[in-house]
N, C-alpha and C positions, 0 to 999 in steps of 0.2 A: 604106458602101463594102464591096464583096465581094472577097475575096482572089482569087478566080478571074478577076476582070476586070482585074487589075493585070498589065501587061506590062513596065513599066520602073520601077525604084526608084533614087533617088539617096540615099546615106547620107552625111550631113554629120557627120563624126567617125567614120568607118568603122573606124578601127583600135582603138577601145575593145573590150574583150573581149566585152561583151554585143552590141555592134553587129556584130562579126565573126561571132559565132555566128548572129545573125539573118540576116546576108547569106548565110551558107551555106544556111540554110533557104530563102531566096528563090531562090537559084541552083538548088536541087533542084526547085523548082517550074517551072523554065524561065524565070524572070523575068530580064530583062536588068539587070545591076547596074553602077552607077557609084558613085564615092565620092570623098571628100576628107578630108584630115586634116593635122596638123602634119607638117613634114618630118622631125622627129626619129624615131629608131628606136623601134619599139614591139614588144612581145612577140608581137603578132599578125602581124607582117610576113611571117613564113615561111608561116603558114597561108593568108593571102590570096594570096601568090605561088603556092603549091602549087595553089590552086583556080583560078588564072588570073583573079583579080579585081584589076583595076587601080585605082589611086587617084591623085588629083591632090594635089600638095603645096600647102597653103594653101587659102584659101576665096575664091571669086569667083563672081559670077553667070554667068560664062562657062563654068563647070564643069557647069552643068545641061544634060543632053542634050535633044535635041528629042523631042517627044511623051512628055514625062515624066508618069507617072501618079501618083507619090507621092514626097514627100521625107520621109525619116526622119532626125531629128537626135538627138544625144546631149545630155543636160543640160549637159555641160561646155561646149558651144559654143552653147547657147541662152541662156546667162546674159548674154551681151553681144550687141550688134547683129551679126548675121551676114548678109553679102550674099546667101548662097545661100537662106537662109530667107526673107529679104525679097523676093527675086526670085520665088521660088515662090509666095508669098502674093499678090504683085502680079499674077501671071499666072493666079491662080485654081487653082493646083495644090494638091491636098490636102497638108497638112503634119501629121505626127504625131511626137511624141517617141517614144523607144524603148519606153517602157512601154506606150503606146497601140498601137504597131505590134505588139509582142509579143502583146498581147491579141487583135489582129486575126488573127494567125497561129494562135492557140489556140482561137478561138471555136467551131469546129465539132468539137473534139476532147474526149475525156475528159481533163481537165487534172489533173496531179499537180504541186503547187507545193511547193517546198522553201524554207523561210525559216529565219533565225537568224543570229546574229553569230558566224560560224565554222562551217564544216561544210556549208553549203548547196551549194557547188559540188561537193564530194566526194560527198555523198549523191545529188545529181542525176545525176552521172556514174556512180555505182555502180548506181543504178536503171536508167539507160539501158543499161548493160552487161548487167545481169541480164535485162531484157526482151529485149534483142537476142539474147543467148545462148539464150534460151528460144524464139526464132523469132518473137517478137511484132513486132519491127522498129518501135520507137516513133519518133515525132518527138521532138526535144529541142532545147533551147537552154540552154547552160551557160556561165557567165561566166568561162571560162578560154580560153587561146589554143589549146589542143588537148587531146583525150582520146586518147592514143596507141592504146589497144586498139580504139577506134571510128573513128580516123583523121579526126576532125573535132570541133569544139566545138558544132556545130549540124547538124541534119538535119531534113528534112521528108519524110514519106512519105504520099502522098495517101490510100492505102487503109488506113492505120493508125488504129486507134481512139484511141491514147494520145499525149499530148504531155506531156513532162516538162520543167519549167522552174524556174529559180531564181526566188525571190520576194524581191525586195530592198526593205528598209524605207526606203531613202533616197528623197527626193522626186524627182519626175520632172524638174523643172527649176526652179531658184530664181526666175528672172524670169518664166517663162511658165506654170508649172504646179506649185504647191506640194503637190499630192496625192502621198502616198507611192506609190512605184512598184507595190508589190504590191496596192494597192487596185483596180487594173485587172483583176486575175486573178479568175476564178470557178472555183476548183478543186472537183473531186469529193473528192479526198483532199489534205490538206496536212500537211506535216511541219514541226515547229519543233524545231530542234536546241538552241537556247538563246535567251535574251533578255538583252541587255546594252545599256548606254548607250554607243553607239559613234559617234554623229553629233551632237556638241554644236553644230555650225554650223546645224543645222535643228531640233533638239529641245532645249527648254530644260532638260529633266531626264529622269530615267528614267520618271517617270509619263507624260510625253508619248509616250515610246517604247512603253510598254505600251498606251496608248490606240490607237496606230497598229496594233499587233499585234491588238488586240481587234476592230477594224474588219475586218482581214484575215480573221480566223477566222470572223467573222459571214458572210462570203461563201461559205463551204463549203456545198455543196449539202446538202439535207435528208437525202438517202440516203447522204451521204458520211461522212468520218471525219477526225479530227485525230489524228495520231501525234506524241507529244511526249516529250522527254527529261525524266524526272522526277528525274534526279540533280541537276538545278539547282533550288535553293530558289526562285529567281526564277520559274522556269517552274511549279513546283508551286503557288506563290501565284497566279500568273496563271490557272491552270487552274480555280481555284475559281469563277471567274465566266464560264467558257466554257459555252455552252448546246448545243454540238454534241456528237455522240458522240466519245469520246476513248479512245485506247489509249496507255498510257505504256510507256516502255522505259528501261533503264538497268542499272547494277550494283546499285542499291538494292533493298531488299526491298519488297514490296507494289507492284510494278509489273507490268503485264500481260506484258511481255517482259523477263525478267531474265537478264542475262549471268552464267553460272556457269562454273566450271572454267577460268577465264581464265589463260593462260600466255603470257609473252612473254620472249624471249631475243634474242640477237644474230641479227638478220635473220629472225625468225619471230614469229608470234603465232597462237594458236588458242583457241577457247572454244566453249561450248555455250550454248543459250538455252532457258530454261524458260518454258513458256507453256501455260496452261489445263490443268495436270496432266500435260503431256507435255514432252518435251525434244527440241529440234532440235540436231543436232550430229554431228560437230564442224564448226565453221566455221574455215577456214584462210585467212589473208589474207597477201598479199605486200606490204602497206603497214603502217607501224608505228603504235603508239600506242593507248592505251585509247580515245582519241577516235575512232579509226577502227573499233575494236570497236563503239562506240556508233553510228557512221555505218552500219556493216553491219547492225546490229540494227534500225535504223530502216528500212533497205532491206528486210530480211526481213519486217517487219510490213506494210509497204506492198504488197510484191509478193504476200504471202499474201492480203491483202484482195481483190486482183484475180484470185485463183485460181491463181497459180503454185504449183507443188509445191516442196518443200524441195530435192530433188535438182537441179531447174532453178536455183533460187536459189543453191545451193551452187556449182554450176558457173560461174555468172555472177560470183560474188564471187571465185572462184579465178582467173578470167580477168582481173579488174580489176587494173591495174598502176599506177593513180594518174593524175593530171592534171599538166599543166604548172604549175609554181610551187606545187605542194603537196608538200612534202618530196621534191622532185625531185632525183635524183642527177645532178650535172652533170659531175663528173670524179673519177676515182680514180687515184692513183699508188701506188707502193710504200709511201710513208710518210704520205700525206695523202689526204683525201677531202673533196669539196666538194658540199654540198647547198644547195638554194634553196627558200624557202617564203614564201608571201604573208602570213604572220602579221604583223598590224599593230595588234592590240589586246592589252593586257596579258594578258588571259586566254588568248588564242591563243598568245602567246609562252610562257607557262608550260606549257601542255599540249604544245607542240611540243618544248620542251626536256626535258620529262619523257619523251617518246617517244624522243628522241635518246639519252638516258642509257641506256635499255634496248637500243635497236636497235643502238647503236654503243658497246657496253659497254667495249670495249678501247681506246677513243679518248678523248683530252681533247676537250672541246667549246669551240670558239671561235665566238662570235656576232659578225657584222658587221650592225648594225641601222641601217636608214634610216627614221626616223620619217616618217609620212605625214600631212600637213596640220598647219598651225600650231594650228588649233582643237582637234583631238584631243590633240595633244601638250600643250597648255596645260591643258586641263580634266582629263586623266588623268595629269598629270605625276607625282604621287605613286605611282600604280599602276604606271606604266612603270618608275619607279626601283626598284621592289621585285620586278620580274618576271624578273630575270636571275640569280637566286640559284643555279640549277643549272648555269650556264655557268662554265667554268674561266677564260675571258677574254671581255671584252665590248669591242667597238669601235663607237663612234658615228660616223656620217657625217652630213653636213648634211641637214636636213629636205627632203623632197620636197614642194613646194607644189602642191596641186591647182589645175587651171585655174579651179576654182569659187571660189577664195578669194584674198585679197590677202595679201602677206607681212606678218608681224607682228614688228616689230623687238624686241618684248619677250619673244619666245619663240625659243629656239634649241636645237639639238642639243648645243651646248657646255654650256649650262646643265644639260641633262639628264645629260650626262656627269659634270659636277661633283657632282650629287646621287648618281648611281650610284657614283661613286668613294668616297663616304663609307660605302657599304655593301659594296663589292666591291674587293678588293685589286688585281685585274687588270683595270682599266677604262682605256680610252684614247679619245682623240678624234682623228680625222684630217679634214682639210678637203678633200682631193681624192684622186684615184687614186694620184698619185705619192707622196703621204704614206703611203697605205696600203701601197704596195709596200715602202717603206723600213721601215715598222713590222713587216710580215710577215717580211721578210728578217732583221730583228734579233731577233725574239721567237719565231718559229714553231719548234715542236719536233716531232720525228717522232711518228707515231701521233696526229695531231690531225685532228679533223673540223671543218671550217668550215661554218657555216650562215649564209647571207645571208638576212636577214629584212626584210620590208617590202612595202608595196603600191605603191611607186613604181617607179623605174627602176634599182633596185639590181642587177638582172640584167645591166645594161650594164657593170658592174664586173668581170664574170666573166673576160673575156679577160686583163686584167692580173693577176687572182688566179691564173688557171691558168698563166700565164707564170712567175709567181713560184714556184708549187708545182713546176713542171717543173724549174726551175733549181735548186731546193733538194733535189730527190729524187736 
C-alpha cells in the first residue's frame, strides 16, 4: 500500500492520543477522515473538534464511509469483536492497527523514534519543537492530546525529510497482533530514556521487556545512532549487548553528554552539557525537573547528530512549554495551584514529585492518584506504596480499568491506600468526586499544590476540584 494512493481513512478508536495524532497527520495530507469511539469524554476531544474531525459514538458497520481506502484501529478495540473491523475485512478494505499505520506514514522519511517508560512523549515533542524552530518543519506523531507550542499532537509535511515518532513497547493488539508496537519502526536514530517493567499484562517479567527493546534497537539503520540515558543502571546493563553505535547522556560521569552546573529553583532550571571536550550552555527550560533536563539533553544529542547548531537547539528548547498532561498547569488561585500529569508508574511518580518539591518550593504537595490497570497495580503494588514519600498528602481514587483488561476483584485502590497509610500519615481514599470534594473542603490548607496523577481519566475530576479551590480561596 502506498500512502499517496489513500484518499479516505476511518479510525476505529480515534480518540486515543496516538490515533488522534495520526489522524492529524492524515488530515495534513488531504485525506478524508472519519472515526468512531466511546461516547465518554476523552482528553483528545478538544483537538479533534479544533481540527474539524468528526466522530461517531459507538461502533457500527454503518459508520464506514463509502469508497473507504483504509481502516485503522487501536489495540483497545481490536481485542474484542468489532463490527467496523469485521465489515471492512468482509468488503476487502485494508485494515491496519495503529502501529502498522504509523509505519506506513514514516516509511519514506528519516525516522527518529523515541522509546522508554516515561519521557518518550516529552522528548518527541521537544525534538519536534527544536526542528520546527530551526526551520526544518518535521513531520511528527506524539501520543499526547496537544503540544501547545506546535498547536497539534501530529503533523505531516510532504517535503520534509524527518519524521519524529514515539516508539511504544506495548503490543499492537492482544487478540490480533502480539508484536510490540515499536518493532514496526525502522529508525535512523533512536532514543531510549529508560527501561522499566511497565506492562505485566503482556510481558512476564523484566527480561521479556528487555528482549523487546533489543529487537527494537536492532532495527536502527547501520549509519544511524542509539542515544540512551546511562543514569539508569538497567539501561547501562542493556547497552552492553547493543551492537549499534551508541551515545549516552545523563548526570553521571563517563557519559558522552554529561549534564553539569545544573540549577533548579522555584519556576526555573538551567544547566550546561559537557561533550567531547567542549561545553554547550547554558540550557534554560520552562519545564521542571531533572528528568526534563535529561529529556532536553537527549534532544540536544539527537539534533546535533542531524546537523543542527547549538543556538538553534537552545532556541527550540526555550520555546518548548510542555505538552498536555505532562506537569500541566491547570488552575492557579491566590492560595492553591492545580497541576496534572500522566505519571502512572512508580518511577514516574517519584521523579514527578521530586520535580514538584523544587519547582513549587513554597507549597505543600497533595497528590490525587488514580492507578491505571489492575495488572500494573497488582504486580507493582509494593513499588507504588513506596513512591509517595515526597508528598505531604496522598489521596487514592478507584482504579481506571483499561479497555484491554477485565476487572480484578482481588486488586483495588483501597488496598493500595491501606498499604500507603502504613508508610504515610496523611493518606486517604475516596470512592467518587463527591467524596473528594468533602475531603478537600475539610483538609485543604492554603499554599497547597495539588497534583492529579494517572494515565486514566483523572483529568475529568478537575472541574469539581477547581470549583472547590475557588470556593476555598
